[in-house]
N, C-alpha and C positions, 0 to 999 in steps of 0.2 A: 043885245042882239045886233046892234048896228056894227059894233066892233067885230063880232064873229063873222058877219056877212062879208067883211073885207078879206077874209081868208082866201076865198076863190079868186078875188081880184089880184091879190098878191101872188098867188100860185101861178096865175096865167100871165103875169106881167112879162112883157118882152122888151122893156126899155127902162132906163133909169128914170125917165120922165114919169112913167106909170107908177114906179115905186115912190117917187117923190110926191105924187098926187095921193097915194095911199097914206103916206105919212102926214100930209096936210089934213086929210079927212080924219085921221086918228086924233090929231091935235085939236081939231074943231070939236069933235065929240067929247074929248077930255075937258076942254075948256067949259063946255056947257054943263057937264056933270059936276065939275069942281065948283062952278058957280051955284049950282043947286045945293051942293053940300054946304057951301059957305053961308047960305041963307036958311039952312035947316030943312031943305026939301029932299034930302037924300040921307040914307043911313050910312054909318061907317062901314058896314059889311058890303053895301053896294059899291061904295068907293073903293074898297079893297079888291073886290071882284073886278072892277074896271082896271085896276093896276095889274092884276094877274093877266087879264086878257090882253092888255097893252104890251106887257112883257113878251107874251107868246107871239104877238104880231110882229114885234120888233125882231124877234128871232127869225121868223119866217122871211121878213124883208132882208135880213142879213144873208140868209141862205140863198135867197133868190138873186141878190146882188152877186154873190159868189158864182152862182150858176151862169149868170149873164156875162160875167168876166171870163169864164172858162170856155164858153161855147158860142158859136155864131147864133144869132137870134133865130135863124131859120130852123135850127135843130133843137130848140128848147121844147121840153115837154113839161106840162104842169105837174 
């Protein structure tokens, strides 16, 4: 759910710095989950779901970067 919550943050980002912060948060969440998996506290299906959610967020970040590059920040809409 923490990864899914980043969707709104990414959609509303109006700078590269905000997108970089979202990427850092994604990395932090993934590190924690992979550590849990490594010690047996997470199931393979949970880890796979995390991978799918991460892929989706990376796609949203790429789309937002494109939007930021195409338009002035003052005209961006989430």
